N, C-alpha and C positions, 0 to 999 in steps of 0.2 A: 516565539515567532507566531504571528497570526497567519492563518492559512489564506492562500489566494482564493478569491471568490471564483466559483465555477471551475475548480481544478480537478480534484478527486484523484490526482496521480498516485497518491499513496494507497488508494483503494483499488487501483488497477494494475500497476506495474509489479508489485511483489506477489509471490506465491504464498499461500498459507496451507501448509501440509496437514494440519490437524482439522478434523471435522469441526464445524461450529454451526450455530443456529442459522438455518436457512441454506447452508451449504454443507451437507453431510459428507461430501467427498473432499472438502477443503476447496481452495481456490487456486487455479493455475495462474502463473505469471501472465500478465497481459489481459486477463479477463476481469471485467468490472465486477466488484462485489455486488451481490443482490441487494445490499442495504444502502447503496448510494441513492440519494433522493434526486429530485429534479434539479436541485441547486448544486448537485455534485458534493453533497455533504453526507457524512456517515449517519445513518439512521439508528445506529447502535452506540453512538458516542458515549452517552452516560448510562449505558445499559450493561448489566453484569454479564450478558451473553456475548458481549464484544470480545473477539479473540485477544488473548494475552499479547500476542505479537503486535497487534494494533495499539494496544495500550502502552507498550514499551517504546514504540516509534516516536522519536522527537523530530519534528520538521525543523530543518536548519537550512540556511541559505545555500549551502553546498549541495543539498539534496533537491532544492526547489528551483534554483537558477532564476532566470529573469522572466520565464513564461511557463505556461502549462506544458507546452511541447518540450521545452528544455527539462522540466521536472520529470516528465515521462521518460525521457532519454536517460537522465542521470539515475533515476531509480531503477530503470531496467539494467543499467550497468552494475549498480549495487547488487541487484538480484543475482546477476550472473556471477559476480566475484564471490558472493557469500553462499552460493549453492553448494551443497555437499558434492564432492567429486569434481569441482571446477579445477582443482590443481593450482589455483591462484592463491597467493598469500592474502590473508585478510588484514 
C-alpha cells in the first residue's frame, strides 16, 4: 500500500518505548516523531537508525482508513489495545 501524502499518522499515533536516534527517551503515543519532515514523511525511512518497530509496521487499509484523521484514530485505538497492561486481547 502506498502511504497517503501529508499523513504521518504512523509517526504520530504509536508509542516507541525504546530510545532511538533523536529521541533518547523514546516517543510517547500522540507525539510526532522528530524525524517527520515538512511533507509528513519519515526522514529515517531508509536509514539504519530507524526504529525496528517502524520497519515492521505495514500500512494496511484497515489502519489508514479514508483520511488522515481516520488513520490517526484507528492507529490510536491500535496503540491502546496493544499496550502492555491494557487487559484487552490482541
